[in-house]
C-alpha positions as CSV (number, residue, x, y, z in Angstrom):
1,X,0.0,0.0,0.0
2,X,1.2,3.5,-0.8
3,X,-0.3,6.6,0.6
4,X,0.5,9.9,-1.2
5,X,-0.5,13.2,0.1
6,X,-0.1,17.0,0.0
7,X,-0.2,19.3,3.0
8,X,0.1,23.1,3.3
9,X,0.7,25.5,6.2
10,X,-0.6,29.1,6.0
11,X,1.1,31.1,8.7
12,X,4.2,33.3,8.6
13,X,7.3,31.6,9.8
14,X,10.5,32.7,11.6
15,X,13.0,29.9,11.0
16,X,16.1,30.2,13.2
17,X,19.1,27.9,13.3
18,X,17.7,26.1,16.3
19,X,14.3,25.7,14.7
20,X,15.9,24.3,11.5
21,X,17.9,21.8,13.5
22,X,14.7,20.7,15.3
23,X,12.9,20.4,12.0
24,X,15.7,18.4,10.4
25,X,15.8,16.0,13.4
26,X,12.0,15.4,13.1
27,X,12.3,14.8,9.4
28,X,15.2,12.4,9.7
29,X,13.0,9.9,11.7
30,X,11.2,9.2,8.4
31,X,14.1,8.9,6.0
32,X,17.8,7.9,5.6
33,X,19.1,11.1,4.1
34,X,18.0,14.6,3.1
35,X,18.9,17.1,0.5
36,X,18.8,20.8,0.9
37,X,18.1,23.2,-2.0
38,X,17.6,26.9,-1.7
39,X,16.9,30.0,-3.8
40,X,18.2,33.5,-3.2
41,X,16.6,36.9,-3.8
42,X,18.8,37.0,-7.0
43,X,17.0,33.8,-8.2
44,X,20.2,31.8,-7.8
45,X,19.7,28.1,-6.9
46,X,22.0,26.6,-4.3
47,X,22.5,22.9,-3.5
48,X,23.8,22.4,0.0
49,X,25.5,19.1,1.0
50,X,24.5,19.3,4.7
51,X,22.3,21.3,7.0
52,X,25.4,22.8,8.7
53,X,26.6,24.1,5.3
54,X,23.2,25.8,4.8
55,X,23.1,27.3,8.3
56,X,26.6,28.8,7.8
57,X,25.6,30.5,4.5
58,X,26.1,34.2,5.0
59,X,22.5,35.0,4.0
60,X,23.3,38.7,3.2
61,X,21.4,41.3,1.1
62,X,20.3,40.1,-2.3
63,X,22.0,36.8,-1.7
64,X,19.8,36.0,1.3
65,X,17.6,32.9,1.1
66,X,14.0,33.3,0.1
67,X,13.1,29.6,-0.4
68,X,14.3,26.4,1.0
69,X,13.3,22.9,-0.1
70,X,14.1,19.8,1.9
71,X,13.8,16.4,0.2
72,X,14.0,13.1,2.2
73,X,15.0,9.7,0.7
74,X,15.1,6.1,1.7
75,X,17.7,4.7,-0.7
76,X,16.8,6.3,-4.0
77,X,13.1,6.5,-3.2
78,X,11.8,9.9,-2.3
79,X,9.7,10.0,0.8
80,X,8.8,13.7,1.1
81,X,9.5,17.0,-0.4
82,X,9.1,20.0,1.9
83,X,9.1,23.5,0.3
84,X,9.2,26.7,2.4
85,X,8.5,30.0,0.7
86,X,5.9,32.7,0.5
87,X,3.2,32.5,-2.2
88,X,1.9,36.0,-2.8
89,X,-1.6,36.9,-3.9
90,X,-3.5,40.2,-4.7
91,X,-5.6,40.2,-1.6
92,X,-3.3,38.0,0.6
93,X,0.3,38.9,1.3
94,X,0.9,35.1,1.2
95,X,-1.4,32.2,0.6
96,X,0.8,29.5,2.1
97,X,4.4,29.3,3.5
98,X,4.9,25.6,3.5
99,X,3.9,22.9,0.9
100,X,4.7,19.3,1.5
101,X,4.3,16.3,-0.7
102,X,4.9,12.8,0.8
103,X,4.5,9.1,0.3
104,X,4.1,6.6,3.2
105,X,3.2,2.9,3.5
106,X,0.7,3.3,6.4
107,X,-1.7,5.9,7.7
108,X,0.1,5.8,11.1
109,X,3.3,7.0,9.4
110,X,1.4,9.7,7.7
111,X,-0.3,10.9,10.9
112,X,3.0,10.8,12.9
113,X,4.9,12.7,10.1
114,X,2.3,15.5,9.9
115,X,2.0,15.7,13.7
116,X,5.8,16.2,14.1
117,X,5.9,18.7,11.2
118,X,3.0,20.7,12.6
119,X,4.6,20.8,16.1
120,X,7.8,22.4,14.8
121,X,6.1,24.8,12.5
122,X,3.8,26.0,15.3
123,X,6.9,26.9,17.4
124,X,8.3,28.8,14.4
125,X,5.0,30.7,13.7
126,X,5.4,34.5,14.0
127,X,3.3,36.5,16.3
128,X,2.2,38.9,13.5
129,X,1.1,36.1,11.2
130,X,-2.6,37.2,11.0
131,X,-1.9,40.9,10.3
132,X,0.8,39.9,7.8
133,X,-1.5,37.5,6.1
134,X,-3.1,40.2,4.1
135,X,-1.5,42.4,1.5
136,X,-1.7,46.2,1.9
137,X,-4.8,46.4,-0.3
138,X,-6.3,43.3,1.4
139,X,-5.8,44.9,4.8
140,X,-7.4,48.1,3.6
141,X,-10.4,46.2,2.2
142,X,-10.9,44.2,5.5
143,X,-10.8,47.4,7.6
144,X,-13.1,49.6,5.4
145,X,-15.5,47.1,3.8
146,X,-17.8,46.4,6.8
147,X,-18.2,50.1,7.7
148,X,-18.7,51.0,4.1
149,X,-21.4,48.3,3.6
150,X,-23.2,49.5,6.7
151,X,-23.2,53.1,5.4
152,X,-24.5,52.0,2.0
153,X,-27.3,50.0,3.6
154,X,-28.3,52.9,5.8
155,X,-27.8,55.5,3.1
156,X,-25.2,57.4,5.0
157,X,-22.2,56.9,2.7
158,X,-22.5,60.4,1.2
159,X,-22.5,62.0,4.7
160,X,-19.2,60.7,6.0
161,X,-17.8,63.3,8.4
162,X,-14.2,64.2,8.7
163,X,-14.0,63.1,12.3
164,X,-15.7,59.7,11.5
165,X,-13.7,56.4,12.0
166,X,-14.2,55.6,8.3
167,X,-12.7,58.9,7.2
168,X,-9.7,58.4,9.5
169,X,-9.1,54.9,8.2
170,X,-9.3,56.0,4.6
171,X,-6.9,58.9,5.1
172,X,-4.4,56.7,7.1
173,X,-4.4,54.0,4.4
174,X,-4.1,56.7,1.7
175,X,-0.9,58.1,3.3
176,X,0.5,54.6,3.8
177,X,-0.6,53.7,0.2
178,X,1.4,56.5,-1.3
179,X,4.5,55.3,0.6
180,X,3.7,51.7,-0.6
181,X,3.5,52.8,-4.2
182,X,6.9,54.3,-4.0
183,X,8.4,51.3,-2.2
184,X,6.1,48.2,-2.1
185,X,8.9,46.2,-0.6
186,X,8.5,48.2,2.6
187,X,5.3,46.5,3.5
188,X,6.6,43.0,2.9
189,X,9.8,43.8,4.9
190,X,7.7,44.7,7.9
191,X,5.6,41.6,7.7
192,X,7.8,38.9,6.0
193,X,6.0,35.6,5.3
194,X,9.1,33.4,5.7
195,X,12.4,34.4,7.4
196,X,15.5,32.2,7.4
197,X,16.9,33.8,10.5
198,X,20.6,33.1,10.6
199,X,23.9,34.8,9.9
200,X,23.5,38.3,8.4
201,X,19.8,38.0,8.2
202,X,19.6,38.4,11.9
203,X,20.6,42.0,11.9
204,X,18.3,42.9,9.0
205,X,15.3,41.2,10.7
206,X,16.0,42.9,14.1
207,X,16.0,46.3,12.3
208,X,12.6,45.6,10.7
209,X,11.2,44.1,13.9
210,X,12.0,47.3,15.8
211,X,10.4,49.4,13.0
212,X,7.3,47.3,13.1
213,X,7.0,47.8,16.8
214,X,7.4,51.6,16.5
215,X,4.8,51.7,13.7
216,X,2.3,49.6,15.7
217,X,2.5,51.9,18.7
218,X,2.4,55.0,16.5
219,X,-0.8,53.8,15.0
220,X,-2.4,53.0,18.4
221,X,-1.4,56.4,19.8
222,X,-2.7,58.1,16.6
223,X,-6.1,56.3,16.9
224,X,-6.4,57.2,20.6
225,X,-5.5,60.9,19.9
226,X,-8.0,60.9,17.0
227,X,-10.8,59.6,19.2
228,X,-10.0,62.2,21.9
229,X,-9.9,65.1,19.4
230,X,-13.2,63.9,17.9
231,X,-14.9,63.7,21.3
232,X,-13.6,67.1,22.3
233,X,-14.6,68.7,19.0
234,X,-18.1,67.2,19.2
235,X,-18.6,68.5,22.8
236,X,-17.4,72.0,21.9
237,X,-19.2,72.3,18.6
238,X,-22.3,70.5,19.9
C-alpha cells in the first residue's frame, strides 16, 4: 500500500538555526538522508550538502535565502519534499508558507509525520502572522469594507464626516498607500512571510522588527488621539 498526500501551512514563519535543526531532526526519523536546495533573492539556486553548510551560509542582502526545499529519501526513493517560501496573492500577502508532498506505507506513518511537522512549525510561527496574512490592499479592504457596507445599507455613505472612523481609516491608508506605491517592498519587509533567520539576516530582521513595533505603537497612539480630538470637538461644537 502506498499513501500519497499533499499538505500546506498558511502562517508566517521565523525559522532560526535552532528551529531548522529541530525540523531536520524530526524529518530524519522518516528517511535515511535529506537534500537541501535553496533559492536566493537574486534567483540563484544553491544545492547544500548538509544542514550545517546551509546554516553557515552568509545570508546577506540580495544573496539571502527566500526559499528552502528539503527532500527526504530512503535509498533512492523519495519519501517527502518540503518546500518553504511565501506564495503571494493580490488580496493575501501570502497564501501559504509551506507545501509538503509525501509518500508513506501506512496511515500511522502519515499521521505521525504530519504531527511532528506541525509541532515544529507552530513553534516557528510569527506573532504577527494574522496581520501579515493580508497584502496592503487586502488589509485596507478588510478594515473599510464592513463600515462601508453599513453606510451603504443605511444611506449614510455620502455623509461621512471628517471626524468619523471611516474617514480616519481612509486617510491613514491613503498616506501609507502613497508610501507603498513608492516602495512596495517596505510592507513586505515589515511583515515577512518566511524568514530564514541566521547569519547576516539576523541584523536585518531585528531592524525591521524594531520598526514594526514603532509603527504599531504610533498607529495605536494616533487612533487614541484621533478619538480624543473627535470627542472634544463634538462636545465643543455640539
